[in-house]
C-alpha positions as CSV (number, residue, x, y, z in Angstrom):
1,M,61.4,53.3,70.1
2,F,60.7,51.3,73.2
3,K,60.7,52.2,76.9
4,G,63.9,51.1,78.6
5,V,66.1,51.5,75.5
6,T,69.3,53.4,76.2
7,L,70.3,56.0,73.6
8,G,74.0,57.0,73.2
9,G,74.9,54.9,76.3
10,V,73.4,57.3,78.9
11,H,69.8,58.3,77.9
12,T,67.2,55.8,79.0
13,V,63.9,56.2,77.2
14,E,60.9,56.6,79.6
15,D,58.2,57.8,77.3
16,V,57.4,58.8,73.7
17,L,56.5,62.4,73.4
18,G,55.7,62.6,69.7
19,E,56.3,61.2,66.3
20,G,56.7,62.7,62.8
21,T,58.1,62.0,59.3
22,F,61.6,62.7,60.6
23,G,61.5,60.2,63.5
24,V,60.4,60.4,67.1
25,V,60.8,62.6,70.2
26,V,61.3,60.7,73.5
27,K,61.5,61.6,77.2
28,C,64.7,60.2,78.6
29,R,66.6,60.1,81.9
30,N,70.3,60.7,81.8
31,T,71.8,57.9,83.8
32,E,74.9,59.9,84.7
33,T,73.2,63.0,86.0
34,N,69.6,61.7,86.6
35,A,68.3,64.7,84.7
36,M,65.3,64.4,82.4
37,V,65.7,65.5,78.8
38,A,63.9,65.4,75.5
39,V,65.7,63.6,72.7
40,K,64.8,63.9,69.0
41,V,65.8,60.7,67.2
42,F,66.0,60.9,63.4
43,K,65.3,58.0,61.2
44,N,68.3,56.5,59.4
45,H,67.0,57.6,56.0
46,Q,68.9,60.0,53.7
47,N,66.2,62.7,53.8
48,S,66.0,62.5,57.6
49,V,69.8,62.6,57.9
50,N,69.9,65.7,55.7
51,N,67.1,67.3,57.8
52,A,69.1,66.6,61.0
53,K,72.2,68.2,59.6
54,E,70.3,71.3,58.5
55,E,68.6,71.6,61.9
56,I,72.0,71.2,63.7
57,S,73.4,74.0,61.5
58,V,70.6,76.3,62.6
59,L,70.8,75.3,66.3
60,K,74.6,76.0,66.3
61,Q,73.8,79.6,65.2
62,L,71.1,79.9,67.9
63,W,73.6,78.6,70.5
64,R,74.9,82.1,70.8
65,L,71.6,83.3,72.3
66,D,70.4,82.9,75.9
67,P,67.6,80.4,75.6
68,D,65.7,81.8,78.7
69,E,65.9,85.4,77.7
70,C,65.2,84.8,74.0
71,N,62.4,82.2,74.7
72,I,64.0,79.4,72.6
73,V,64.2,75.8,73.8
74,R,67.7,75.0,75.2
75,W,69.7,72.7,72.9
76,E,72.3,70.6,74.6
77,G,74.1,69.1,71.6
78,F,73.8,65.9,69.6
79,F,75.0,62.3,69.7
80,F,74.6,59.1,67.8
81,H,72.5,56.0,68.7
82,K,73.9,53.4,66.4
83,E,73.5,55.2,63.0
84,N,70.7,57.5,64.1
85,I,71.4,61.2,64.8
86,C,69.9,62.3,68.1
87,L,69.4,65.9,69.3
88,N,69.3,66.6,73.0
89,F,67.0,69.3,74.4
90,E,65.8,70.5,77.8
91,L,62.5,68.8,78.8
92,L,59.6,71.2,79.1
93,D,56.1,70.6,80.4
94,Q,53.9,70.3,77.2
95,N,53.3,71.9,73.9
96,L,50.9,74.8,73.4
97,R,48.4,72.6,71.5
98,E,48.1,70.3,74.5
99,F,47.6,73.3,76.8
100,M,45.0,74.8,74.5
101,Q,42.9,71.7,74.6
102,H,42.1,72.4,78.2
103,H,42.4,76.2,78.6
104,C,41.2,77.9,75.5
105,P,39.9,80.4,74.7
106,L,42.2,82.7,76.6
107,S,41.6,86.3,77.6
108,I,43.6,89.0,75.8
109,Q,45.5,89.6,79.0
110,Q,46.6,86.0,78.9
111,V,47.4,86.0,75.2
112,R,49.5,89.1,75.3
113,P,52.5,87.8,77.2
114,V,52.6,84.6,75.1
115,V,52.7,86.6,71.9
116,H,55.3,89.0,73.3
117,Q,57.6,86.1,74.2
118,L,57.3,84.5,70.8
119,A,57.8,87.8,69.1
120,T,61.0,88.2,71.1
121,A,62.2,84.8,69.9
122,L,61.4,85.7,66.3
123,S,63.1,89.1,66.6
124,H,66.3,87.4,67.7
125,M,66.1,84.9,64.9
126,S,65.4,87.6,62.3
127,G,68.4,89.5,63.7
128,M,70.5,86.5,62.8
129,G,69.0,86.2,59.3
130,L,66.9,83.1,60.2
131,V,63.4,82.1,59.5
132,H,61.6,79.4,61.6
133,A,59.1,78.5,58.9
134,D,56.9,76.3,61.0
135,I,55.3,78.4,63.8
136,K,52.3,76.5,65.2
137,P,51.0,75.5,68.7
138,E,52.7,72.1,68.4
139,N,56.1,73.8,68.0
140,I,55.7,76.2,71.0
141,M,56.5,74.7,74.4
142,V,54.9,75.6,77.7
143,V,57.6,75.7,80.4
144,D,55.1,75.1,83.3
145,R,51.3,75.0,82.7
146,R,50.7,76.2,86.3
147,R,52.8,79.3,86.0
148,R,51.1,82.7,85.3
149,P,51.7,84.6,83.1
150,L,52.4,81.6,80.9
151,K,56.0,81.1,80.0
152,V,56.6,79.6,76.5
153,K,59.6,78.8,74.3
154,L,59.9,78.3,70.6
155,A,60.9,74.8,69.5
156,D,61.4,72.5,66.5
157,F,63.8,74.1,64.0
158,G,63.4,71.3,61.5
159,L,62.3,73.7,58.7
160,A,64.3,76.7,59.9
161,K,66.9,78.1,57.5
162,N,68.9,81.2,56.6
163,V,66.8,83.7,54.7
164,S,69.5,83.8,52.1
165,D,68.9,80.1,51.4
166,I,65.1,80.5,50.8
167,V,63.9,79.4,47.3
168,P,60.5,80.7,46.1
169,G,58.2,77.7,46.0
170,D,59.8,76.0,49.0
171,C,57.0,74.0,50.8
172,V,57.3,75.3,54.4
173,Q,54.9,76.0,57.2
174,T,51.9,73.9,58.3
175,L,48.8,74.6,56.2
176,W,46.6,76.4,58.8
177,Y,49.5,78.8,59.5
178,R,50.9,79.1,56.0
179,A,51.5,82.7,54.8
180,P,50.0,83.9,51.4
181,E,53.5,84.3,49.9
182,V,54.3,80.6,50.5
183,I,50.9,79.5,49.1
184,L,51.4,81.6,46.0
185,G,55.0,80.4,45.5
186,I,56.4,84.0,45.4
187,P,59.6,85.2,47.2
188,F,59.3,85.4,51.0
189,N,61.4,86.1,54.0
190,E,61.2,85.8,57.8
191,T,58.0,87.9,57.9
192,V,56.1,84.7,57.1
193,D,56.7,83.8,60.8
194,V,54.9,86.9,61.9
195,W,51.8,85.8,59.8
196,S,51.9,82.4,61.6
197,L,52.3,84.0,65.0
198,G,49.3,86.2,64.3
199,L,47.2,83.1,63.5
200,V,48.3,81.4,66.7
201,A,47.3,84.5,68.7
202,V,43.8,84.5,67.1
203,E,43.5,80.8,67.9
204,L,44.5,81.3,71.5
205,A,41.8,84.0,71.9
206,A,39.1,82.4,69.8
207,G,39.6,78.8,70.7
208,Q,39.7,77.7,67.1
209,P,41.9,78.3,64.0
210,L,41.1,81.2,61.8
211,Y,41.8,79.4,58.5
212,P,41.2,75.6,58.9
213,G,41.6,74.7,55.3
214,R,42.2,71.2,54.2
215,T,44.2,72.0,51.0
216,D,46.4,74.8,49.8
217,E,43.6,75.8,47.4
218,S,40.8,76.1,50.0
219,Y,43.1,77.7,52.6
220,G,44.6,80.0,50.0
221,V,41.2,81.3,48.7
222,T,40.1,82.2,52.3
223,G,43.5,83.5,53.5
224,T,44.3,85.7,50.5
225,R,40.8,86.9,50.2
226,S,41.0,88.4,53.7
227,L,43.9,90.6,52.4
228,L,41.8,92.2,49.7
229,P,40.3,95.7,50.3
230,V,36.6,95.7,51.3
231,K,34.3,97.3,48.7
232,R,32.1,100.1,50.1
């Protein structure tokens, strides 16, 4: 995705914000309104197309919520660029991982409002029967890095789904933030998001991840062992 390319006839690419297996996220200027937006462009592969449709389904449900009060990134619809599905979002400052690289560890006083905002977002999702399934610093957006207390919004609903659609054994969540239920392949629900949020909170305060495993096995042994009662 090159700078200067115009998506959907009105969104001119100015920068690449991130890439993944699904496709790419780019910073664009709307040539009609001059507003800056973030556009998620999916690859034209069947798996990516299916992922795009599933994410749109979740975003349509979240559309009923106030994105500012519920701390969820504002979605502004979708469009097509040639045969690629594109999702249009508000453009925010940076993701929490980028912020952490220059500001961690944070004090408990700084961590508390971040966790509260994300817990609010998850509470609203849970109330709608949704699980995010990929809580991690890269999927948490900082609205303005200079603002205090820090204002954040939950983003990237590529793995999100209705709790009723969960199948035990589904491979969800990024390894460092993966809940024991997911690792063990047993039934789970939206509470796996709370586990991930707890690990993000620890990482903000400590400046490093609590369970930096490289495989499910190494992460799982450490993570599940921490749940066992301590012998006295």
